[in-house]
Every structure is written in C-alpha cells, then in structure tokens.
VEXLUM-834516 format. One line per 3 residues: number of its first residue (from 1); their letters; for each residue z, x, y of N, C-alpha, C. Coordinates in steps of 0.02 Angstrom, whole numbers, plus 50000, padded with zeros to 5 digits. Atoms other than C-alpha are relative to their C-alpha. Example, Ala and Ser with C-alpha at 12.3 -4.5 7.8 and 13.67 -1.06 7.14 Angstrom:
2
1> AS> 50000 50045 49941 50390 50615 49775 50000 50045 50060  49997 49958 49941 50357 50684 49947 50037 49961 50055
***
This chain:
327
1> MRK> 50010 50002 49926 48294 51539 44943 49958 49939 50017  50036 50060 49979 48238 51381 45032 49941 50018 50044  50061 49986 49963 48062 51382 45100 49985 49946 50052
4> MDW> 50013 50055 49954 48060 51214 45188 50059 49992 50048  49948 50013 49951 48159 51164 45343 50051 49951 49970  49950 50042 50033 48324 51094 45281 50012 49935 50036
7> GLI> 49993 50063 49964 48329 50963 45418 49951 49948 49975  50050 50046 50027 48167 50886 45353 50017 49979 49930  49980 50017 50068 48231 50894 45175 50054 49946 50001
10> ILF> 49947 50050 49995 48388 50798 45225 49973 49933 50024  50030 50062 49975 48286 50671 45322 49963 49964 49944  50038 50030 50055 48172 50641 45173 50047 49972 49947
13> ACL> 49951 50024 50050 48322 50625 45056 50031 49934 50022  49970 50062 49974 48400 50492 45169 49950 49943 49999  50051 50052 50003 48235 50397 45180 49991 49975 49929
16> LDV> 50004 50021 50070 48227 50397 44990 50057 49953 49982  49943 50042 50015 48401 50323 44982 49992 49931 50033  50010 50064 49965 48360 50189 45112 49949 49957 49964
19> MCG> 50054 50039 50032 48202 50138 45021 50015 49983 49927  49993 50009 50072 48257 50158 44840 50072 49988 49976  49931 50006 50023 48447 50162 44832 50011 50042 49937
22> DPR> 49990 49967 50064 48502 50208 44656 49963 49960 49946  50039 50038 50048 48361 50144 44544 50026 50009 49929  49972 49998 50068 48418 50101 44368 49955 50039 49952
25> WLP> 50045 49966 50045 48263 50178 44290 50006 50076 50003  49994 49928 49991 48308 50351 44355 50069 50023 49975  49935 49975 50024 48443 50444 44256 50039 50033 50056
28> HPV> 49960 49973 49944 48583 50482 44378 50042 50058 49975  49961 49942 50022 48664 50654 44367 50075 49987 49995  49928 50016 50004 48836 50577 44398 50018 49974 49931
31> VGM> 49988 50024 50068 48820 50491 44228 50009 50059 49953  49993 49941 50041 48793 50660 44147 50064 50038 50014  49936 49968 49983 48939 50734 44243 50058 49964 49968
34> GKV> 49946 50040 50029 49048 50591 44185 50007 50011 49925  49998 49988 50072 49001 50622 44003 50031 50067 49984  49971 49934 50011 49044 50806 44015 50075 49999 50014
37> ISW> 49929 50005 49983 49210 50766 44100 50038 49964 49944  49968 50038 50054 49252 50637 43965 50006 50043 49937  49998 49957 50060 49208 50761 43827 50055 50053 50008
40> MDR> 49948 49951 49988 49319 50894 43905 50069 49969 49998  49935 50035 49998 49459 50768 43933 50025 49986 49930  49980 50013 50070 49459 50718 43750 50021 50064 49965
43> GIG> 49983 49936 50032 49459 50899 43694 50066 50028 50023  49937 49975 49972 49600 50950 43810 50058 49957 49977  49948 50045 50023 49699 50795 43762 50019 50014 49928
46> WWL> 49986 49984 50070 49683 50838 43578 50038 50065 49995  49966 49935 50002 49736 51017 43611 50072 49994 50023  49932 50010 49975 49889 50963 43713 50043 49965 49948
49> EKR> 49962 50037 50051 49941 50841 43578 50017 50044 49941  49989 49955 50056 49921 50972 43444 50054 50051 50015  49950 49950 49981 50026 51097 43541 50067 49968 50018
52> GWS> 49938 50034 49983 50156 50965 43586 50021 50010 50073  49984 49990 49929 50144 50999 43773 50005 49933 50036  49991 50061 49960 50204 50866 43896 50010 50018 50072
55> NET> 49991 49988 49928 50219 50846 44084 50071 50025 50016  49931 49980 49988 50406 50871 44072 50014 50072 49979  49983 49934 50029 50407 51031 43968 49951 50055 50019
58> HRV> 50051 49948 49988 50245 51120 44017 49959 49983 50063  50034 50021 49939 50205 51067 44195 49952 50053 50026  50042 49946 49971 50139 51236 44257 49941 50018 49955
61> PIR> 50057 49985 50044 50033 51279 44103 49947 49945 50000  50048 50055 50000 49954 51106 44107 49960 50001 50065  50037 49994 49936 49909 51130 44291 49948 50055 49996
64> WLG> 50049 49946 50008 49827 51295 44250 49943 49979 49955  50051 50024 50046 49735 51213 44106 49952 49952 50037  50042 50046 49962 49672 51082 44229 49947 50034 50042
67> LSF> 50051 49963 49964 49577 51219 44320 49934 50003 49963  50061 49996 50039 49452 51215 44178 49951 49945 50020  50045 50054 49979 49383 51049 44244 49954 50023 50057
70> PIV> 50046 49979 49947 49318 51115 44412 49960 50062 49983  50037 49939 50017 49270 51285 44340 49939 49983 49959  50056 50016 50045 49162 51212 44202 49952 49949 50032
73> VVG> 50042 50055 49975 49099 51052 44285 49966 50019 50066  50028 49984 49934 49076 51105 44466 49957 50063 49996  50039 49938 50008 49021 51281 44422 49936 49989 49961
76> GVW> 50059 50013 50041 48902 51217 44290 49947 49960 50038  50048 50041 49961 48823 51086 44404 49965 50042 50052  50031 49957 49950 48796 51214 44541 49949 50048 49968
79> AVS> 50044 49951 50032 48720 51341 44421 49935 49968 49976  50060 50035 50024 48600 51217 44341 49956 49979 50058  50039 50022 49941 48548 51145 44510 49966 50059 50034
82> AGL> 50028 49941 49967 48523 51317 44587 49943 50029 49959  50053 49974 50042 48421 51373 44438 49937 49959 50004  50059 50044 49996 48306 51222 44445 49965 50007 50068
85> VHL> 50029 49993 49933 48282 51239 44633 49963 50067 50007  50032 49934 49997 48243 51425 44617 49933 50000 49963  50063 50003 50039 48113 51392 44482 49948 49958 50037
88> AYG> 50048 50043 49965 48034 51252 44584 49970 50035 50060  50027 49963 49943 48018 51359 44740 49955 50058 49979  50041 49946 50025 47950 51502 44637 49931 49977 49979
91> WQP> 50064 50028 50021 47813 51388 44573 49960 49977 50060  50035 50028 49942 47771 51297 44735 50053 49979 50051  49950 50018 49949 47871 51286 44899 50007 49925 50011
94> LAG> 49996 50072 49991 47826 51103 44919 50038 49967 49943  49964 50027 50057 47889 51067 44744 50075 50013 50006  49929 49985 49990 48052 51155 44785 50032 49955 50051
97> GML> 49973 50044 49949 48075 51054 44943 50008 49929 49975  49996 50068 50027 48038 50891 44852 50058 49993 49951  49945 50002 50048 48161 50934 44714 50067 49999 50036
100> EAM> 49937 50000 49961 48297 50974 44841 50012 49932 50032  49993 50066 49969 48264 50810 44931 50023 49949 49949  49980 50048 50052 48279 50713 44768 50072 50012 49978
103> MIW> 49930 49986 50019 48441 50802 44722 50048 49975 50053  49956 50023 49946 48517 50766 44892 50001 49924 50002  50003 50074 50003 48458 50585 44878 50049 49975 49947
106> LAI> 49955 50022 50053 48556 50572 44715 50073 50018 50014  49932 49981 49982 48708 50653 44796 50030 49955 50054  49976 50045 49947 48721 50524 44937 49993 49928 49977
109> APR> 50004 50070 50021 48743 50337 44929 50013 49951 50057  49988 50049 49946 48737 50248 45098 49975 49930 49982  50025 50066 50017 48628 50107 45031 50044 49966 49948
112> GLA> 49956 50029 50050 48737 50082 44878 50066 49977 50030  49937 50018 49966 48892 50081 44988 49991 49937 50042  50014 50060 49959 48813 49954 45106 49992 49938 49956
115> EAG> 50010 50057 50044 48760 49843 44962 50066 49975 49970  49934 50020 50026 48936 49845 44889 50038 49960 50051  49966 50037 49947 49008 49790 45056 49968 49934 50014
118> LNI> 50036 50062 49984 48874 49660 45087 50008 49949 49944  49990 50047 50055 48896 49584 44913 50066 49963 50008  49935 50032 49988 49079 49551 44955 49994 49953 50059
121> YRA> 50007 50041 49939 49033 49486 45128 49963 49935 49985  50040 50060 50015 48901 49365 45062 50040 49949 49960  49959 50046 50040 49021 49293 44934 50052 49966 50044
124> LNK> 49950 50030 49955 49154 49266 45067 49967 49951 50049  50036 50043 49952 49026 49193 45187 49981 49933 49968  50016 50061 50037 48981 49065 45053 50063 49966 49973
127> QKL> 49935 50026 50021 49167 49032 45026 50009 50002 49924  49992 49988 50072 49157 49097 44847 50050 50057 49991  49947 49950 50000 49323 49188 44845 50004 50037 49933
130> EEA> 49996 49969 50066 49324 49219 44658 49943 50051 49990  50056 49953 50004 49152 49300 44667 50012 50061 50044  49983 49944 49956 49211 49406 44813 50050 50047 49967
133> RRQ> 49952 49958 50036 49358 49466 44710 49966 50040 49945  50036 49966 50054 49240 49509 44567 49959 50058 50029  50040 49947 49969 49126 49607 44683 50044 50058 50024
136> LAM> 49954 49947 49979 49275 49701 44755 50025 50041 49941  49975 49965 50060 49338 49743 44580 49950 50051 49974  50052 49953 50023 49173 49833 44548 50003 50066 50038
139> VVS> 50000 49939 49960 49210 49963 44683 50070 50027 50014  49932 49974 49990 49400 49982 44684 50037 50000 49934  49961 49997 50061 49529 50024 44552 50062 49955 50003
142> RQT> 49942 50044 49993 49662 49907 44622 49987 49932 49967  50005 50067 50029 49696 49736 44545 49978 49951 50054  50027 50045 49949 49596 49601 44635 50015 49926 49986
145> EGL> 49984 50069 50016 49654 49443 44546 50052 49972 50048  49952 50034 49957 49741 49323 44664 49999 50021 50073  50003 49979 49930 49693 49412 44825 49971 49945 50044
148> DEG> 50029 50048 49954 49664 49300 44975 49943 50032 50039  50058 49974 49965 49517 49320 45093 50016 50063 50041  49982 49942 49958 49608 49439 45210 50010 50063 49959
151> EVV> 49989 49941 50042 49658 49555 45067 49934 50024 49969  50066 49980 50025 49481 49553 44996 49962 50038 50054  50032 49966 49944 49415 49599 45168 50030 50069 50009
154> RGG> 49967 49935 49993 49544 49738 45180 49975 50050 49948  50025 49956 50052 49489 49810 45014 49929 50023 50013  50069 49982 49986 49306 49805 45064 49993 50047 50059
157> VET> 50003 49957 49941 49333 49881 45236 50026 50070 49984  49972 49935 50019 49443 50020 45165 49951 50039 49958  50048 49966 50045 49313 50060 45032 49941 50028 50039
160> VAE> 50059 49977 49963 49165 50069 45151 50019 50055 50049  49978 49949 49952 49263 50167 45283 50016 50066 49967  49981 49938 50035 49336 50293 45161 49939 50035 49972
163> NLV> 50057 49969 50033 49174 50321 45068 49944 50020 50048  50046 49972 49951 49079 50354 45229 50003 50076 49996  49993 49927 50007 49148 50531 45207 49973 50022 49933
166> DAV> 50018 49978 50067 49126 50543 45018 49926 49992 49984  50068 50016 50021 48954 50465 45005 49946 50017 50051  50050 49986 49948 48871 50516 45169 50013 50067 50034
169> VAP> 49988 49943 49956 48950 50643 45285 50010 50065 49959  49985 49939 50037 49018 50767 45157 49940 50027 49960  50057 49972 50037 48867 50781 45039 49945 50026 50045
172> LFF> 50051 49974 49954 48749 50800 45187 50024 50063 50035  49972 49939 49971 48865 50930 45264 49989 50059 49952  50009 49946 50049 48860 51033 45104 49926 50014 49987
175> AAI> 50072 49989 50007 48672 51007 45089 49975 50043 50057  50021 49962 49942 48654 51079 45264 50019 50074 49995  49978 49930 50003 48753 51237 45226 49982 50035 49935
178> GGA> 50015 49968 50064 48704 51266 45045 49945 49968 49960  50055 50032 50035 48555 51158 45001 50022 49950 49947  49986 50051 50051 48543 51034 44859 50051 50024 49948
181> PLA> 49950 49979 50050 48643 51142 44735 50072 49989 50023  49932 50009 49975 48797 51136 44846 50016 49926 50009  49989 50073 49995 48774 50949 44879 50015 49971 49931
184> MAY> 49987 50024 50067 48767 50919 44691 50068 50024 49975  49934 49975 50019 48920 51030 44666 50055 49957 50032  49951 50044 49968 49012 50922 44793 50004 49934 49963
187> RAV> 49999 50063 50037 48960 50766 44698 50040 50008 49935  49961 49987 50060 49036 50846 44542 50075 50000 50016  49930 50000 49978 49199 50876 44637 50024 49928 50010
190> NTL> 49982 50070 49986 49199 50694 44693 50007 49960 49935  49997 50034 50064 49166 50633 44516 50062 50020 49961  49939 49977 50032 49306 50740 44447 50061 49966 50029
193> DAM> 49942 50031 49968 49428 50671 44574 50006 49927 49980  49998 50070 50019 49379 50493 44530 50022 49990 49928  49985 50008 50071 49402 50523 44343 50066 50029 49978
196> VGY> 49938 49968 50022 49550 50641 44328 50046 50019 50057  49961 49977 49942 49618 50664 44504 50055 49954 50022  49948 50047 49977 49736 50516 44515 50066 50014 49964
199> RSE> 49933 49983 50023 49923 50521 44484 50026 49952 49947  49975 50038 50057 49941 50434 44317 50041 50046 49956  49960 49959 50045 50054 50494 44177 49958 50055 49967
202> RYL> 50043 49952 50034 49908 50581 44092 49976 50056 50046  50032 49952 49956 49834 50667 44244 50047 50025 50056  49952 49981 49948 49993 50697 44345 49994 50075 50018
205> HLG> 50008 49928 49990 49974 50886 44321 49931 50025 49979  50066 49979 50025 49811 50901 44224 49946 49991 50053  50051 50013 49950 49713 50828 44369 50015 50029 50069
208> TAS> 49981 49973 49935 49801 50923 44509 49946 50043 50031  50051 49955 49973 49666 51056 44529 49939 49961 50025  50058 50041 49980 49527 50925 44537 50015 49962 50064
211> ARL> 49981 50038 49940 49621 50820 44665 50005 50045 50062  49993 49954 49943 49663 50970 44775 49932 50026 50023  50066 49976 49982 49484 51033 44769 49962 49946 50039
214> DDL> 50033 50054 49964 49421 50862 44825 50028 49995 50071  49969 50001 49933 49546 50863 44970 49972 50057 50043  50024 49941 49963 49488 51038 45019 49928 49991 50022
217> CNF> 50071 50009 49984 49303 50996 45012 49989 49948 50054  50008 50053 49951 49326 50841 45118 50035 50013 50066  49959 49987 49940 49439 50922 45248 49957 50005 50063
220> IPA> 50042 49991 49941 49304 50978 45370 49955 49938 50012  50042 50059 49988 49182 50832 45342 50038 49940 50028  49960 50057 49975 49321 50704 45370 50014 50007 50074
223> RMT> 49985 49990 49929 49363 50782 45537 49937 50000 50043  50063 50007 49964 49181 50793 45587 49982 49927 50010  50013 50072 49996 49175 50606 45557 50032 49969 50062
226> IGV> 49965 50028 49942 49294 50578 45703 49952 49991 50058  50047 50004 49944 49166 50619 45837 49942 49954 49987  50055 50044 50018 49028 50530 45744 50019 49927 50008
229> LLL> 49979 50069 49996 49127 50369 45730 50015 49979 50071  49985 50018 49930 49188 50372 45910 49935 49988 50038  50065 50011 49968 49007 50389 45967 49969 49934 49977
232> VFW> 50027 50063 50027 48955 50246 45852 50036 49940 50031  49963 50055 49970 49095 50135 45919 49977 49987 50072  50025 50007 49931 49033 50169 46096 49932 49967 50000
235> IMR> 50067 50029 50005 48854 50127 46046 50004 49926 49983  49993 50069 50022 48910 49966 45960 50046 49959 50045  49956 50034 49952 49026 49921 46106 50063 49973 49966
238> LDV> 49935 50014 50030 49181 49922 45997 50054 50036 50041  49944 49974 49960 49353 49976 46058 50012 50074 49984  49993 49928 50012 49341 50166 46068 50071 50024 50012
241> RQA> 49932 49977 49983 49511 50188 46152 50050 49979 49947  49954 50023 50052 49602 50083 46023 49990 50039 49935  50015 49960 50059 49513 50178 45884 50033 50068 50004
244> WRT> 49970 49934 49991 49570 50345 45956 50076 49997 49996  49927 50007 50002 49749 50285 45982 50025 49989 49929  49979 50014 50069 49759 50217 45805 49993 50061 49956
247> YRR> 50009 49938 50039 49689 50377 45732 50057 50049 50014  49947 49952 49982 49815 50485 45827 50068 49978 49972  49934 50026 50020 49960 50373 45777 50006 49992 49924
250> DAH> 49994 50024 50069 49919 50319 45598 49965 50041 49946  50041 49967 50052 49794 50433 45510 50043 50041 49952  49960 49956 50042 49928 50552 45446 50046 49961 49952
253> LHP> 49957 50041 50043 50022 50407 45365 49968 49987 49932  50036 50013 50062 49888 50388 45231 50018 50054 49948  49983 49949 50051 49930 50475 45064 49947 50054 49992
256> SPN> 50053 49949 50002 49762 50564 45073 49996 50035 50067  50006 49964 49936 49743 50701 45205 49935 49986 50035  50066 50012 49971 49565 50642 45235 49982 49926 50008
259> SGI> 50021 50071 49999 49544 50456 45196 50030 49962 50059  49969 50035 49945 49664 50403 45333 49961 50006 50065  50038 49989 49939 49544 50471 45465 49949 49944 50012
262> PES> 50047 50054 49986 49397 50350 45446 50031 49931 49997  49969 50066 50005 49509 50206 45394 50038 49982 50063  49962 50015 49939 49622 50220 45546 49953 49989 50060
265> LVA> 50048 50009 49945 49473 50239 45664 49967 49931 49997  50031 50066 50007 49387 50084 45594 50049 49945 50013  49950 50051 49987 49548 49985 45596 50011 49990 50075
268> GAL> 49989 50005 49927 49575 50024 45780 49940 49970 50035  50060 50025 49966 49395 49990 45831 49990 49925 49988  50011 50071 50017 49394 49820 45742 50061 49957 50016
271> HIQ> 49939 50037 49983 49570 49770 45800 50032 49966 49939  49969 50028 50061 49630 49742 45621 50048 50051 49972  49953 49956 50033 49765 49815 45511 49979 50011 49927
274> LGG> 50015 49982 50069 49727 49906 45349 50063 50026 49967  49941 49979 50036 49846 49965 45215 50041 49940 49978  49958 50053 50026 49982 49865 45130 50015 50011 49927
277> VNV> 49981 49995 50070 50028 49827 44951 49939 49993 49955  50052 50003 50051 49904 49866 44812 50033 49998 49932  49974 50003 50068 49927 49833 44627 49952 50039 49955
280> YHG> 50039 49959 50047 49867 49963 44501 50030 49994 49931  49978 50009 50070 49881 49917 44317 50070 49969 49996  49937 50036 50001 50025 49799 44354 50056 50032 50041
283> RLS> 49949 49966 49961 50119 49923 44465 49985 49994 50075  50009 50007 49928 50147 49894 44650 49997 50069 50033  50006 49938 49962 50094 50032 44769 49998 49982 50074
286> ERA> 49996 50014 49929 50145 50024 44951 49962 50052 50039  50038 49956 49957 50019 50098 45072 50017 49989 50073  49982 50005 49930 50057 50135 45253 49950 49956 50037
289> RLG> 50043 50042 49959 49989 50011 45380 49963 50043 50051  50041 49965 49951 49846 50079 45485 49972 49949 50049  50025 50046 49950 49807 49991 45648 50048 49943 50014
292> DPI> 49960 50057 49980 49878 49837 45732 49963 49935 49983  50033 50063 50018 49845 49658 45673 49984 49958 50061  50020 50037 49939 49768 49606 45840 49959 49939 49981
295> EPR> 50040 50055 50026 49644 49498 45745 50013 49992 49926  49994 50009 50073 49662 49419 45572 49937 50025 49966  50058 49973 50036 49549 49502 45444 49955 49943 49977
298> QAK> 50050 50050 50018 49390 49402 45419 49938 50033 49971  50061 49973 50031 49223 49422 45330 49958 50038 50051  50040 49967 49949 49142 49472 45495 50019 50073 50008
301> HLL> 49978 49931 49993 49246 49631 45498 49969 50045 49946  50033 49962 50053 49171 49685 45333 49927 50013 50018  50069 49991 49978 48996 49657 45402 49997 50053 50055
304> QTV> 49998 49950 49946 49042 49758 45557 50010 50071 49971  49987 49934 50030 49106 49900 45447 49937 50028 49967  50063 49978 50030 48942 49907 45352 49952 50024 50054
307> RVM> 50043 49980 49944 48848 49915 45517 50023 50066 50029  49973 49937 49976 48964 50054 45576 49978 50057 49953  50019 49949 50048 48926 50149 45415 49927 50020 50008
310> WWA> 50071 49984 49991 48737 50135 45442 49988 50038 50065  50007 49964 49937 48750 50188 45624 50026 50071 49993  49972 49933 50009 48861 50335 45575 49954 50044 49958
313> TGV> 50048 49962 50041 48735 50387 45442 49942 50024 50043  50055 49981 49956 48595 50385 45570 50018 50054 50050  49977 49951 49951 48695 50481 45700 50011 50068 49966
316> WVA> 49987 49937 50035 48750 50612 45573 49936 50035 49979  50065 49971 50019 48573 50638 45508 49965 50029 50062  50031 49976 49938 48510 50655 45688 50033 50065 50023
319> ILI> 49965 49938 49981 48644 50786 45724 49977 50058 49956  50020 49946 50046 48598 50886 45569 49928 50022 50013  50070 49982 49985 48412 50879 45610 49997 50040 50065
322> GVS> 49998 49963 49938 48451 50936 45787 50025 50072 49991  49974 49933 50014 48554 51082 45722 49947 50042 49964  50051 49962 50038 48415 51131 45601 49944 50024 50044
325> ALV> 50053 49980 49954 48293 51139 45745 50021 50059 50044  49975 49947 49956 48406 51261 45838 50014 50065 49963  49982 49939 50037 48448 51383 45699 49940 50030 49965
***
C-alpha cells in the first residue's frame, strides 16, 4: 500500500529524469529484463529445434509457447517490484516513496528521447549527414545507409512521436493506477515487444503474445495522448485543425493500432508527411503515408517534435498531479 501521494511521486520521478536522464553508473532494470528475455529465447529456441517444430507445422502450439514470455518476464518484474516497494514502505514510508519515484524514473525516458532527437538535429544542422544517419541508426531498426536529409528527419520525427506514448504517457499512466510495480511491468512489456514482438521468421508466432500485450497496454494511453497533443499544438501555435484532420484520416493506416495516433497528429501539426519506404535487413517495407507534404521535411521539424514531446510531458504530468489532488 502506498503511503505517499502518487502525484508527488510522479513529479519527483520526472524531475529525476530531467536532471539525470539515464546515468551509466546506475544499473538499468531494462538491461536485466533483456538478459532474462535472451536467456528464455535461447532455451525456447533449443527446445523448438529439438522437437522439430516450425512456423508452418506447429503455428498454434508455438503461439501458446510464446505466452511464457509475458507470464515469466512481466509477472516476475511486477512481483519483484511490488515486493521491494512493500518492504520499503514497511520500513519507512519516505523510503517507500523514494523507491517508487526511482523505479518510475527508470521506467520513463523523456530526456533520453529528447537527446536522441537532438543528436540527429545537431548533426543535420552542422550538415553532417553521415553522422545524422549514425545517430538515427542508434534508435531505429531500419537501415539508415544512403538516406537523404528528409528521410533522416522522417525517421527522427517518427521515433520521437511514437515513443512519446511508450516512454512517457503510458508508463506514467500505469504508475498513476498501480504505482511503480505496474510502471515497471509496463516497461517489461515494452522491452518484450522490442525484442521478440516483431514479425520476423523466428518470432512470427513465438512473439505474437508479446506484441499483442504491448498493443493492449498502449491502447488507452495512446488515445489519451490525442487530447494532450492537441492542447500542446494550441499552446505552441501549431496547426491544431490540420493535426485533427490528419489523425481522423490517416491514423488507422499505420500497421500499429497505437503508433499511428501520435505520428499522424504530429505530421498534421507540422505540415509534413511521414511514412514511406523503410528497409529492414535488406527487405523493403512500405508504410502508409501519414499527413500531407505541405512543407518539405527539414531539420527544424525534428527540433519542433522534440519541443512538442517536452510540452506534452509537462502537460501530462500536470494532469496527473491535478487528478491526484482530487482523488
């Protein structure tokens, strides 16, 4: 049971992120989650190979086997986090609140997201296209070699816009309704999706449960982001009407039921077009176009997207603090 006001805990967690980001000296729980996922992946892969199961012959059993990822990883992360928080509150309420704030801090990443976008922007601003491609490659899985400035900007804007939900709105939403343990569990879901949730030959069925759980967890936060972003666009004097029109027309075209929401809103507000052809491991992937190419994509649009992300973070935190004061 939480003893401190959850609004203050969230505020302190966000201040920690703004001031410290993700310090290298502090072991990050996502690294531990990744090691557990990798260990399970190797074990399951060995078992499937030994049994001779393939996607063609054992599609349904492999999907059921994939449930072990969220059960073990997400369930384990929640249990460990809840146990630690319970012990901390039992010892000293202030210690419990501080521990929750630190866990939530590690579950969010607005500063890291901003730095990733700004690193690309600075390289483009200095006309160092190759460096911009390298910086983009650090945060996306698509192939970045040979991209022109407009495509680099597109990759950066899409990354910052999409991860506004994953790295800010969703973890804080779950922190508000279930404290740090639920925020950490969400981070485990997000990590699973990034590692085994994509549609490659290996994870086509094995990663289905992880991918669907990530879609489910982001469903409400992504839609809460709509109002937050429209308010931010109004504050920043961007095109609110175009953002709304683009969202209504294009969001559903995105292959993800959630990512198309922030991407289409940002595309409309900035008068640019997102989506297009991406290359993953040598294979072309056609993504639906979101927005209209009213303006050519430029480095300034990436800077604007980072500012939108920071404003949205501030507005969302203010909303959560306001709600905490009323309940």
